[in-house]
C-alpha positions as CSV (number, residue, x, y, z in Angstrom):
1,M,-17.7,-25.0,20.0
2,R,-14.2,-26.4,20.3
3,D,-12.7,-26.8,23.8
4,I,-10.1,-24.2,24.8
5,S,-7.0,-25.8,26.2
6,P,-3.5,-24.6,27.1
7,S,-0.7,-25.0,24.5
8,K,3.0,-24.9,24.8
9,D,4.8,-21.8,23.5
10,K,8.5,-22.6,23.9
11,N,8.4,-23.1,27.7
12,S,5.5,-20.6,28.3
13,I,1.8,-21.3,28.3
14,R,-0.5,-19.8,25.7
15,L,-4.2,-19.9,25.0
16,R,-5.4,-19.8,21.4
17,F,-9.0,-19.8,20.3
18,T,-11.4,-18.2,17.8
19,V,-14.6,-16.3,18.5
20,E,-16.9,-15.5,15.5
21,S,-13.9,-15.7,13.1
22,R,-11.8,-13.5,15.3
23,R,-8.6,-15.1,16.5
24,F,-7.3,-14.6,20.1
25,S,-3.9,-15.6,21.3
26,F,-2.3,-14.6,24.6
27,H,-0.3,-15.6,27.7
28,P,-2.8,-15.5,30.6
29,L,-0.2,-16.2,33.3
30,P,2.8,-13.8,33.2
31,G,6.0,-15.9,33.6
32,G,4.0,-19.1,33.6
33,R,6.1,-22.2,32.6
34,W,4.9,-25.2,30.7
35,D,7.0,-27.5,32.9
36,S,5.1,-26.4,36.0
37,K,2.1,-28.5,36.8
38,R,0.7,-25.7,39.0
39,D,1.0,-23.1,36.1
40,R,-0.7,-25.4,33.7
41,Q,-3.6,-26.0,36.1
42,I,-4.0,-22.2,36.6
43,V,-4.1,-21.6,32.8
44,G,-6.5,-24.6,32.4
45,A,-8.8,-22.9,34.9
46,I,-8.7,-19.6,32.9
47,A,-9.5,-21.6,29.7
48,S,-12.5,-23.0,31.4
49,K,-13.6,-19.6,32.5
50,I,-13.4,-18.3,29.0
51,Q,-15.4,-21.2,27.7
52,N,-18.1,-20.6,30.3
53,D,-18.2,-16.9,29.5
54,L,-18.7,-17.7,25.8
55,V,-21.6,-19.9,26.6
56,A,-23.1,-17.3,28.9
57,G,-22.6,-14.5,26.4
58,S,-20.4,-12.5,28.8
59,F,-17.0,-13.0,27.0
60,D,-14.5,-10.1,27.5
61,P,-12.8,-9.5,24.2
62,T,-10.2,-7.3,25.8
63,L,-9.0,-10.5,27.7
64,K,-8.2,-8.4,30.8
65,R,-10.6,-10.5,32.8
66,Y,-8.6,-13.6,32.0
67,C,-5.1,-12.4,32.9
68,H,-3.9,-13.9,36.2
69,S,-2.7,-11.2,38.5
70,L,-0.2,-13.4,40.4
71,S,3.3,-14.2,39.2
72,S,4.4,-17.8,39.0
73,S,8.0,-16.8,39.7
74,P,9.8,-19.0,42.2
75,V,10.1,-17.8,45.8
76,G,12.9,-15.4,46.3
77,Q,12.6,-13.8,42.8
78,A,10.9,-10.4,42.4
79,S,7.7,-10.5,40.5
80,P,7.2,-7.7,37.9
81,S,5.5,-4.7,39.4
82,R,3.3,-4.3,36.3
83,Q,2.3,-6.3,33.3
84,F,2.2,-4.2,30.1
85,Y,-0.2,-4.6,27.2
86,W,0.5,-3.4,23.6
87,L,-1.8,-0.4,24.0
88,D,0.2,0.7,27.1
89,I,3.4,0.7,25.1
90,W,1.9,2.1,21.9
91,D,0.2,5.0,23.6
92,G,3.2,5.8,25.7
93,W,5.5,5.8,22.7
94,V,3.2,7.9,20.5
95,A,2.9,10.5,23.3
96,T,6.7,11.0,23.2
97,L,6.6,11.9,19.5
98,N,4.6,15.1,20.0
99,L,2.7,14.4,16.7
100,K,0.2,16.8,15.1
101,A,-3.3,15.6,15.4
102,S,-3.5,15.1,11.6
103,T,-0.3,13.0,11.6
104,K,-1.5,10.9,14.6
105,A,-4.8,10.2,12.8
106,D,-3.0,8.6,9.9
107,H,-1.0,5.4,10.1
108,Y,-0.6,5.7,13.9
109,Q,-4.3,5.5,14.5
110,C,-4.5,2.5,12.1
111,V,-2.0,0.6,14.2
112,R,-3.8,1.5,17.4
113,R,-7.1,0.1,15.9
114,M,-5.3,-3.0,14.8
115,I,-4.1,-3.6,18.4
116,E,-7.6,-3.0,19.7
117,K,-9.1,-5.4,17.2
118,A,-6.6,-8.1,18.4
119,G,-7.9,-7.7,22.0
120,N,-5.0,-5.6,23.3
121,P,-2.5,-8.5,23.8
122,R,0.2,-8.6,26.4
123,I,3.5,-7.1,25.2
124,E,5.2,-10.5,25.0
125,D,2.5,-11.8,22.7
126,T,3.3,-11.3,19.0
127,D,1.2,-14.0,17.4
128,W,-1.7,-11.7,16.9
129,F,0.3,-9.6,14.5
130,D,1.3,-12.6,12.4
131,F,-2.4,-13.3,11.8
132,V,-3.1,-9.7,10.4
133,I,-4.1,-9.7,6.8
134,L,-2.2,-6.8,5.1
135,A,-0.3,-6.1,2.0
136,A,3.4,-6.7,2.4
137,S,4.3,-3.0,2.2
138,T,1.7,-2.0,4.9
139,F,2.6,-5.0,7.1
140,N,6.3,-4.0,7.0
141,R,5.6,-0.3,7.7
142,R,3.5,-1.2,10.8
143,L,6.0,-3.7,11.9
144,S,8.7,-1.0,11.9
145,M,6.4,1.3,13.9
146,L,5.6,-1.4,16.5
147,R,9.3,-2.3,16.8
148,S,10.1,1.4,17.5
149,A,7.4,1.4,20.2
150,A,8.8,-1.7,21.8
151,T,12.4,-0.4,21.6
152,W,11.2,2.7,23.5
153,A,9.7,0.4,26.1
154,V,13.0,-1.3,26.6
155,T,15.0,1.9,26.9
156,S,12.3,3.2,29.3
157,S,12.9,0.0,31.5
158,K,9.3,-1.0,31.1
159,I,10.1,-4.4,29.4
160,A,13.3,-6.3,29.3
161,V,13.4,-7.5,25.7
162,N,11.9,-6.2,22.4
163,P,9.6,-9.1,21.4
164,L,9.7,-8.0,17.7
165,V,13.5,-8.0,17.2
166,K,13.5,-11.3,15.3
167,F,10.0,-10.9,13.8
168,D,10.2,-11.4,10.0
169,S,9.1,-8.8,7.5
170,R,7.1,-9.9,4.5
171,E,8.0,-9.9,0.9
172,A,5.4,-8.7,-1.7
173,T,4.1,-11.4,-4.0
174,L,4.5,-10.9,-7.7
175,D,0.7,-10.4,-7.9
176,E,0.9,-7.6,-5.2
177,E,3.8,-5.9,-7.0
178,E,1.9,-6.0,-10.3
179,K,-1.3,-4.6,-8.8
180,A,0.6,-1.9,-6.9
181,E,2.4,-0.8,-10.1
182,S,-0.7,-0.9,-12.2
183,K,-2.5,1.4,-9.8
184,K,0.1,4.1,-10.3
185,N,-0.1,4.1,-14.1
186,P,-1.4,7.3,-15.6
187,L,-4.5,7.4,-17.8
188,N,-3.8,7.8,-21.4
189,A,-5.5,10.6,-23.5
190,D,-8.3,8.3,-24.6
191,E,-9.0,7.0,-21.1
192,S,-9.0,10.5,-19.7
193,Q,-11.6,11.7,-22.2
194,R,-13.8,8.7,-21.6
195,V,-13.7,9.2,-17.9
196,I,-14.6,12.9,-18.3
197,L,-17.6,12.1,-20.5
198,F,-18.8,9.3,-18.2
199,F,-18.8,11.5,-15.2
200,R,-20.6,14.3,-17.1
201,Q,-23.3,11.9,-18.0
202,Y,-23.7,9.7,-14.9
203,H,-22.1,11.6,-12.0
204,P,-22.5,15.3,-12.8
205,T,-22.0,16.4,-9.2
206,Y,-18.4,15.0,-9.4
207,S,-17.9,15.9,-13.0
208,C,-16.1,19.3,-12.5
209,F,-14.1,17.8,-9.6
210,V,-12.7,15.0,-11.8
211,E,-11.9,17.4,-14.6
212,F,-10.1,19.7,-12.2
213,L,-8.0,16.8,-10.9
214,L,-7.1,15.8,-14.4
215,Y,-6.4,19.3,-15.6
216,T,-4.3,20.5,-12.6
217,G,-2.6,17.4,-11.2
218,I,-3.0,18.5,-7.6
219,R,-3.5,16.0,-4.8
220,T,-7.1,14.9,-4.2
221,G,-7.1,16.3,-0.7
222,E,-5.9,19.7,-2.0
223,A,-8.7,19.8,-4.6
224,V,-11.2,18.9,-1.9
225,G,-10.0,21.9,0.2
226,I,-10.0,24.5,-2.6
227,R,-12.2,27.5,-1.9
228,W,-13.3,30.4,-4.0
229,Q,-11.0,32.7,-2.1
230,D,-8.1,30.6,-3.4
231,I,-9.1,31.4,-7.0
232,D,-8.1,34.6,-8.9
233,L,-9.8,34.5,-12.3
234,E,-8.3,37.9,-13.3
235,Q,-4.7,36.8,-12.7
236,R,-5.6,33.2,-13.6
237,L,-4.0,31.9,-10.4
238,I,-4.9,29.0,-8.1
239,S,-3.5,29.1,-4.5
240,I,-3.0,25.8,-2.7
241,R,-3.3,26.6,1.0
242,Q,-4.8,23.5,2.7
243,T,-5.6,19.9,2.2
244,I,-8.6,18.0,3.6
245,G,-8.2,14.4,4.4
246,R,-10.0,11.7,6.4
247,E,-8.7,9.9,9.5
248,R,-7.5,6.5,8.4
249,G,-10.0,3.9,9.2
250,G,-12.5,6.5,10.4
251,Y,-14.7,9.2,9.2
252,T,-13.4,12.4,10.9
253,K,-12.4,15.1,8.4
254,I,-8.9,16.6,9.0
255,R,-7.9,20.0,7.7
256,K,-4.2,20.5,7.4
257,K,-1.6,22.5,5.6
258,P,-0.3,21.1,2.3
259,K,2.1,18.1,2.5
260,T,5.3,20.1,2.4
261,L,6.3,23.8,2.5
262,Q,6.7,23.7,-1.3
263,S,3.2,22.2,-1.6
264,A,1.7,25.6,-0.5
265,R,2.0,27.2,-3.9
266,S,0.3,29.1,-6.7
267,L,-0.4,27.6,-10.1
268,K,-1.1,29.4,-13.3
269,M,-4.3,28.2,-14.9
270,S,-4.3,26.6,-18.3
271,D,-7.0,27.6,-20.7
272,R,-9.1,24.5,-19.9
273,V,-8.8,25.1,-16.2
274,F,-9.9,28.7,-16.6
275,E,-12.8,27.7,-18.7
276,L,-13.9,25.0,-16.2
277,L,-13.8,27.4,-13.3
278,T,-15.5,30.2,-15.2
279,K,-18.3,27.7,-16.1
280,I,-19.0,26.9,-12.5
281,E,-18.3,30.3,-11.0
282,F,-22.0,31.2,-10.9
283,R,-22.5,28.5,-8.2
284,K,-20.4,30.4,-5.6
285,S,-22.1,32.4,-2.9
286,E,-19.3,33.2,-0.4
287,K,-15.5,33.5,-0.8
288,S,-15.1,30.9,2.0
289,D,-17.3,28.3,0.2
290,L,-15.7,25.1,-1.1
291,I,-15.7,25.0,-4.9
292,F,-16.3,21.2,-5.1
293,T,-18.8,19.5,-2.8
294,S,-20.5,16.1,-2.5
295,P,-24.0,15.3,-4.0
296,R,-25.4,16.5,-0.6
297,G,-23.4,19.7,-0.7
298,C,-21.0,18.6,2.0
299,I,-17.2,18.2,2.0
300,I,-16.3,15.5,-0.5
301,D,-15.6,12.3,1.4
302,H,-12.6,10.5,0.0
303,G,-14.1,7.0,0.6
304,N,-17.4,7.8,-1.1
305,F,-15.7,9.4,-4.1
306,R,-13.2,6.5,-4.4
307,K,-16.2,4.1,-4.7
308,V,-17.8,6.2,-7.5
309,W,-14.4,6.5,-9.2
310,K,-13.8,2.7,-9.0
311,D,-17.3,1.8,-10.3
312,S,-16.9,4.3,-13.2
313,L,-13.6,2.8,-14.3
314,E,-15.1,-0.7,-14.1
315,N,-18.1,0.4,-16.2
316,L,-15.7,1.9,-18.8
317,G,-13.6,-1.3,-18.9
318,I,-10.5,0.7,-17.7
319,S,-8.1,-1.1,-15.4
320,Y,-8.3,0.2,-11.9
321,R,-6.1,3.1,-10.7
322,K,-6.5,5.1,-7.6
323,P,-7.9,8.6,-7.9
324,Y,-4.3,9.7,-7.3
325,A,-3.6,8.5,-10.8
326,T,-5.1,11.8,-12.0
327,R,-2.0,13.5,-10.6
328,H,0.3,11.0,-12.4
329,T,-1.7,11.7,-15.6
330,L,-1.2,15.4,-15.6
331,L,2.5,15.3,-14.6
332,S,3.2,12.7,-17.2
333,Q,1.5,14.8,-19.9
334,A,3.6,17.8,-18.8
335,L,6.8,15.9,-19.3
336,E,5.7,14.4,-22.6
337,A,4.8,18.0,-23.8
338,G,8.4,19.0,-23.2
339,M,8.2,20.9,-19.9
340,T,11.4,20.9,-17.9
341,I,11.8,18.8,-14.7
342,P,12.0,21.9,-12.5
343,Q,8.8,23.2,-14.0
344,V,7.0,19.9,-13.4
345,A,8.4,19.8,-9.9
346,A,7.0,23.2,-9.2
347,I,3.5,22.1,-10.4
348,A,3.7,19.0,-8.2
349,G,4.8,21.0,-5.2
350,H,8.1,19.2,-4.8
351,K,11.3,20.8,-3.5
352,D,13.3,19.7,-6.5
353,G,13.2,17.3,-9.4
354,R,14.3,14.1,-7.7
355,M,10.8,12.8,-7.1
356,I,9.9,13.6,-10.7
357,L,12.9,11.6,-12.0
358,Q,12.2,8.7,-9.7
359,H,8.5,8.3,-10.6
360,Y,8.3,9.7,-14.1
361,G,11.7,9.0,-15.6
362,R,10.3,6.5,-18.0
363,V,8.4,9.2,-19.9
364,I,11.4,11.6,-20.2
365,N,13.4,11.5,-23.4
366,Q,12.3,8.0,-24.3
367,P,14.8,6.6,-26.8
368,Q,13.5,5.7,-30.3
369,L,14.7,2.6,-32.1
370,P,16.9,3.5,-35.1
371,E,15.5,3.1,-38.6
């Protein structure tokens, strides 16, 4: 095991070390200065304590045990009344947003877990975030959220300076951009048919669910939440009333209303959707029962289904797309079939056609080369 020793960070003192592939980096002495021999000795003693705890198997990954409680400020200067950690700031800021539980369980919960995984560093410590392995788009989104939390802490007089003001965002690599773009591509007619046949043969429990996604273009969470009471076979109508998601990074199922007010909608069934639902209607027992369930008869878990989906595409030799590509597939087919943008927007549950033009403009009125 490598020795842990203080290192200079501008004129402050930092400890950096790794425990079982997990990196730790923090300032154990608030206000400690590198040019102060006393401060360096204090931090050196803390480093020795960490090393001893690691040997004894009593290491505290929260690092709270190793943060010196006394300020090294010169006599005559007021020491800070409280030292803040990132979770203090994050939880305080999130509490002011009055978020719904379903919203809080999304990206906000992911950021909180990320802070916990880093050992809940002090607010002035930002190195931990630089070590996080994330796609550029995810990194930049979380950076923006952390900046907002730190800005709130400054305006609330908890800290003096936002430590992330000059923190650089990341640019996506060409490989990341290509992968992100390819995952959005719709399946073509041949690929769709092959996927349907593969699921019928090898994953019959998910077969009707996959066909329903491809035939309706509704969001995966909306399809998971469809109940028999949402289906009117006489009028051939499907009512989208709720969506079921999963807490990001966790396993808790979350029921919530559709994404937007327009997403709560009714769709007129096509013949193939009507035939599909008629075929499986005999399975229903109660109006409140979910139409589609997991192999164990439970609510479909997004993560488990995504794994089956991914493995199926790999077996078929089809380049990977997220399950959400089923939505892109149906909406693209609708445009190619000549449906108007307002009609397709209504199917998608969008307020107007702007999102359709933005994401599907390439399939609208594609010009043909002259003869």
